[in-house]
C-alpha positions in Angstrom: 1.5 4.9 10.7 4.2 2.6 9.4 5.3 3.4 5.9 8.5 3.3 3.9 9.6 4.0 0.4 10.3 0.7 -1.3 11.0 -0.8 -4.7 7.6 -2.1 -6.0 8.5 -5.0 -8.3 6.2 -5.4 -11.2 6.4 -9.2 -11.3 6.4 -11.7 -8.5 8.1 -9.5 -5.9 11.4 -11.4 -5.9 14.4 -9.2 -6.5 14.2 -6.0 -8.5 12.0 -6.4 -11.6 12.6 -4.6 -14.8 10.5 -1.5 -14.7 10.2 -1.4 -10.9 9.7 2.0 -9.4 9.5 3.6 -6.0 6.3 3.7 -4.1 4.9 3.6 -0.6 4.4 0.5 1.5 2.1 0.3 4.5 2.3 -2.7 6.8 -0.2 -3.0 9.6 -3.7 -3.7 10.8 -6.3 -1.8 8.8 -8.1 0.1 11.5 -9.1 3.8 11.5 -6.4 4.8 14.1 -3.6 3.9 11.7 -4.5 6.7 9.3 -4.3 4.8 6.0 -7.0 7.0 4.7 -4.7 10.0 5.3 -2.0 8.2 3.4 -4.3 7.6 0.4 -5.4 11.2 0.4 -1.8 12.5 0.6 -0.9 10.3 -2.4 -4.0 11.7 -4.3 -2.9 15.3 -3.4 0.5 14.6 -5.0 -1.3 13.6 -8.3 -2.0 10.0 -7.5 0.9 8.7 -9.6 2.7 7.0 -6.6 2.0 3.3 -6.3 0.8 2.2 -2.9 1.2 -1.3 -1.5 -0.9 -2.1 1.6 0.0 -5.3 3.5 -2.5 -6.0 6.2 -6.1 -6.7 6.9 -8.8 -5.4 9.2 -12.3 -3.9 9.4 -11.4 -0.8 7.4 -10.2 -2.7 4.3 -13.4 -2.4 2.2 -13.7 1.3 3.0 -10.1 1.9 2.1 -10.3 0.0 -1.1 -13.3 2.2 -2.2 -11.5 5.3 -1.1 -8.4 4.4 -3.1 -10.6 3.8 -6.2 -12.5 7.0 -5.7 -9.3 9.0 -5.3 -7.6 7.4 -8.3 -4.8 6.1 -6.2 -3.0 3.0 -7.6 -3.2 1.0 -4.4 -2.8 -2.8 -4.2 -4.2 -4.5 -1.1 -2.2 -7.6 -0.3 -4.1 -8.7 2.8 -2.5 -10.3 5.8 1.2 -11.2 5.3 2.8 -13.8 7.5 5.7 -12.3 9.6 8.2 -14.7 7.9 7.2 -13.4 4.5 7.6 -9.8 5.6 11.3 -10.3 6.3 12.1 -11.3 2.8 
């Protein structure tokens, strides 16, 4: 599972926005083997106050979106991100 602590900008994602805070970023295909459900459950176990950004798409996306809502995890699903955009 690929994840990193990042600055989650509140605005358009360019630079560091006022009020930005640390969170978790997952970048990858949303398939069961990646363990994104484990990531969401771990964040929920920590109180669910950590923002999670998920960049990627795949067959597990609808289930993961429902799971995040059910767990009360503030997750944003950004869908597929072009490789050039990931490097910014």
